[in-house]
C-alpha positions as CSV (number, residue, x, y, z in Angstrom):
1,M,-11.4,-103.3,-68.3
2,A,-14.2,-104.9,-70.5
3,G,-13.3,-104.2,-73.8
4,D,-9.8,-104.0,-73.3
5,D,-7.8,-105.7,-75.8
6,V,-5.4,-108.5,-74.3
7,T,-2.2,-109.5,-76.0
8,V,-0.6,-112.8,-74.3
9,H,2.8,-113.8,-75.6
10,K,3.8,-117.6,-75.0
11,P,6.4,-117.4,-72.5
12,T,9.7,-119.2,-73.0
13,L,10.4,-121.8,-70.6
14,E,13.1,-124.2,-71.2
15,V,12.3,-127.3,-69.5
16,T,14.7,-129.9,-69.0
17,G,13.4,-133.0,-66.8
18,K,11.2,-131.6,-63.9
19,V,12.6,-128.0,-63.7
20,A,13.5,-124.8,-65.4
21,A,16.5,-124.5,-67.4
22,G,19.5,-122.5,-65.2
23,K,17.8,-123.3,-61.9
24,A,19.1,-126.4,-59.9
25,E,16.0,-128.6,-58.3
26,E,17.3,-127.9,-54.9
27,E,17.4,-124.5,-55.4
28,F,13.5,-124.0,-55.6
29,R,11.1,-123.1,-52.7
30,N,14.1,-121.5,-51.0
31,Y,12.4,-120.0,-47.8
32,K,15.8,-119.1,-46.0
33,D,18.3,-116.9,-48.0
34,S,16.8,-116.0,-50.9
35,D,16.7,-112.8,-52.5
36,R,12.8,-112.6,-51.2
37,H,13.8,-114.0,-48.2
38,A,12.5,-111.0,-45.9
39,L,9.5,-110.2,-47.8
40,V,8.3,-113.9,-48.1
41,S,8.8,-114.2,-44.5
42,R,7.0,-111.3,-43.5
43,H,3.9,-112.7,-45.6
44,Y,4.3,-115.9,-44.0
45,A,4.1,-114.3,-40.4
46,L,1.3,-112.2,-41.1
47,M,-0.8,-114.9,-42.8
48,R,-0.1,-117.1,-39.4
49,K,-1.4,-114.3,-37.2
50,N,-4.4,-113.0,-39.1
51,Q,-6.0,-115.8,-41.0
52,T,-8.6,-116.2,-38.5
53,V,-12.2,-117.7,-38.1
54,A,-13.5,-114.2,-37.9
55,F,-11.3,-112.8,-40.8
56,Q,-12.7,-115.4,-42.9
57,E,-16.5,-114.6,-41.8
58,K,-15.3,-110.9,-42.8
59,M,-13.9,-112.2,-46.4
60,Q,-17.0,-114.0,-46.8
61,A,-19.7,-111.2,-46.4
62,K,-17.1,-109.0,-48.4
63,Y,-16.8,-111.3,-51.3
64,G,-19.6,-114.0,-51.1
65,S,-22.1,-112.6,-52.9
66,F,-19.7,-112.1,-56.4
67,S,-21.2,-108.6,-56.5
68,N,-17.6,-106.9,-57.4
69,T,-17.8,-107.3,-61.2
70,K,-18.2,-109.8,-64.1
71,M,-14.8,-110.3,-66.1
72,T,-14.0,-112.5,-68.8
73,V,-11.0,-115.0,-68.5
74,W,-9.1,-112.7,-70.5
75,E,-10.0,-109.6,-68.7
76,T,-8.8,-111.3,-65.5
77,F,-5.6,-112.3,-67.2
78,A,-5.1,-108.7,-68.3
79,A,-5.7,-107.6,-64.4
80,L,-3.2,-109.9,-63.3
81,K,-0.5,-108.6,-65.6
82,G,0.8,-106.1,-63.1
83,Y,0.3,-108.6,-59.9
84,V,3.7,-110.0,-58.1
85,D,2.9,-112.8,-55.5
86,S,5.0,-111.5,-52.3
87,S,4.6,-115.0,-51.2
88,D,6.8,-116.8,-53.7
89,P,10.1,-117.0,-53.0
90,D,11.3,-118.2,-56.5
91,S,9.8,-115.7,-58.8
92,S,9.0,-111.8,-59.0
93,L,7.2,-112.4,-62.0
94,P,3.6,-110.7,-63.0
95,N,1.1,-113.6,-62.1
96,L,0.0,-113.9,-65.8
97,E,3.5,-114.8,-66.7
98,H,3.5,-117.2,-63.8
99,M,0.4,-118.8,-64.7
100,L,1.4,-119.1,-68.3
101,Q,4.8,-120.6,-67.5
102,T,3.2,-122.9,-64.6
103,A,0.5,-124.2,-67.5
104,E,3.2,-124.5,-70.3
105,G,5.5,-126.5,-67.9
106,I,2.8,-128.9,-67.4
107,R,2.2,-129.4,-71.1
108,A,5.6,-129.9,-71.5
109,A,6.0,-132.5,-69.2
110,G,3.4,-134.6,-70.7
111,H,0.5,-134.0,-68.4
112,P,-3.1,-134.1,-69.7
113,D,-5.0,-131.1,-70.7
114,W,-7.4,-130.6,-67.7
115,F,-4.0,-130.4,-65.7
116,Q,-2.7,-127.7,-68.1
117,L,-5.7,-125.7,-67.6
118,V,-5.6,-126.3,-63.9
119,G,-2.1,-124.7,-64.3
120,L,-3.6,-121.7,-65.8
121,L,-6.3,-120.8,-63.8
122,H,-4.7,-121.8,-60.5
123,D,-3.8,-118.2,-59.2
124,M,-6.8,-116.3,-60.7
125,G,-8.4,-116.0,-57.1
126,K,-5.8,-113.1,-56.5
127,I,-7.9,-111.0,-58.5
128,Q,-9.5,-109.9,-55.1
129,Y,-6.7,-107.5,-54.9
130,L,-8.6,-104.8,-57.2
131,W,-11.2,-104.6,-54.3
132,G,-8.9,-105.4,-51.2
133,H,-7.1,-103.2,-49.0
134,P,-3.9,-103.4,-47.0
135,E,-5.1,-104.2,-43.7
136,D,-6.7,-106.9,-45.0
137,G,-3.8,-108.5,-46.8
138,Q,-4.7,-107.7,-50.3
139,E,-2.3,-105.4,-51.4
140,G,-1.7,-105.4,-55.0
141,T,2.0,-104.2,-55.0
142,A,4.7,-106.7,-55.5
143,D,6.2,-105.5,-51.9
144,G,2.8,-105.1,-50.1
145,D,0.9,-107.2,-47.5
146,Q,-0.4,-109.8,-49.7
147,W,-1.5,-112.7,-46.8
148,A,-4.8,-113.2,-47.7
149,L,-4.4,-113.8,-51.3
150,G,-1.7,-116.3,-51.8
151,G,1.2,-118.5,-50.2
152,D,1.5,-122.1,-49.5
153,T,-1.2,-123.6,-46.9
154,W,-1.1,-125.7,-43.9
155,V,-3.5,-127.2,-41.4
């Protein structure tokens, strides 16, 4: 990874008002009958079942030392080019494209620079998939178990 060249192309994102062109606002966050419904439903069922205090303690012990690797932001972006979030009912794009589109949407909506940066970096923690295991909900495939890496959270 270190030393790999990274080429990032600005995504084409047309923004009209609050939502991307070509998709009605009410079509976003469809958890009922989207093309990705079965995958997303499985993701959240496993998340509710498996995210426990004991699991959190296990992951803290595994990742809390930050000893897996050192990466630059661009190296992390490159590593996320092939990762697709199985919890998102709206997109099957690789995470790098999703992060760039998020930042561009925030910029196009006129929000401040700091918020654009947050949009760009918001999914970088998913890099954990590189050291994760399917049984821990950290599989890096588009249809694999990722319940420990992403998804909407609640209390």
